[in-house]
C-alpha angles and dihedrals in degrees: 000000000000115000135212092271090060091058094054094220116172139174117295097024126131111231130186122202115200120198139169138199092284093060114103108237096220091053089047093052092046091053093049092051091053091048094050091054090052097047094043127192095317093054134064137219118203123191117208132180109228092230091056099042096095090051096048092083095212115182120251115274095017102141137047092201135019121197116194129176091352094120109110109258095025121131099185122169118205117215124209090254092051093050091049090051091050091051090050097053094044116099118240106280091019123135136229120208118189139170123206139163112252138189118245091197125061109253122179115239091357118170088217115064131217120249093257093052091049091051089049090052090055091049092049089052089064102264125132135203090037111179142158115251103181145349124207139167120264117252118239089255091052092050088051089048091054090054094045103039101028100030090227132129129187140144093217101067128130133171115240131195113211133177134197134180130219113234116255093256140056123246107264095020120133134212133187112251118228105221119197106209113206115235115255113259112252115245113268114268113245114238116254114263119230106242091218092054092046091053091048092057099037122096117191133186090256090060090063089067095045110111090209091068113087113212124191117239108233091217089063090064090067126082121226089252089060091065095054117101116236121249109259090220090061090057095057120100118246112276119253093217117320119216090021134086103283117244122187114246128201092266092058097048119098116246093250092058092047089058091051092052090052091060095052 
């Protein structure tokens, strides 16, 4: 089974040990004594019965490490509510270490989960970096404990050690984001203009007086016919009946009146 070195416990840490009715009391006492020596006077070791954990009303972020079901001989099962409570009372960056009997075969509606389902339950509780540390066979006493305390019997049981870590922030906490704004791109550099080409396509006021520059006379663009005045008679509109009483024809009516006549 996992030892003290695997838990990474050091002086000054706050540790919670969770047990249930399957946990041998002598083994529990021995574990607590070892933890108290590791945490020292500045640390603290709390012992909680798993059935009373939800009623203990611990504050958020109370413990650096939680050990549950790790006592030799324990066959503790961790419900979804218990895992969520453990995640709540862990400090950001704190770790949960648990040990639980698991099924190696897929059994529908089984009280005992498979390793993958147990890891998924830890992840859903809000823990990260969930991983399996070790698998081992159940001792004859543990097999008997599963039958007595859990009312479950199977030939495909193993004991698995799993760990999970609480993220380095609390739910609902905020932090200022450091945004790195990219520098604005400098405007594109215009390509250098060849002075010879610029002089070729540039016309200055001085060039207008240069005798070497040929300018086109605008009058030369007109034909002789363009200078003739039009005959006034050709500009008159066709007569609507000269010498008679004038009557408006359809060509003389405004467009609005034409529309009205169409509706009558």
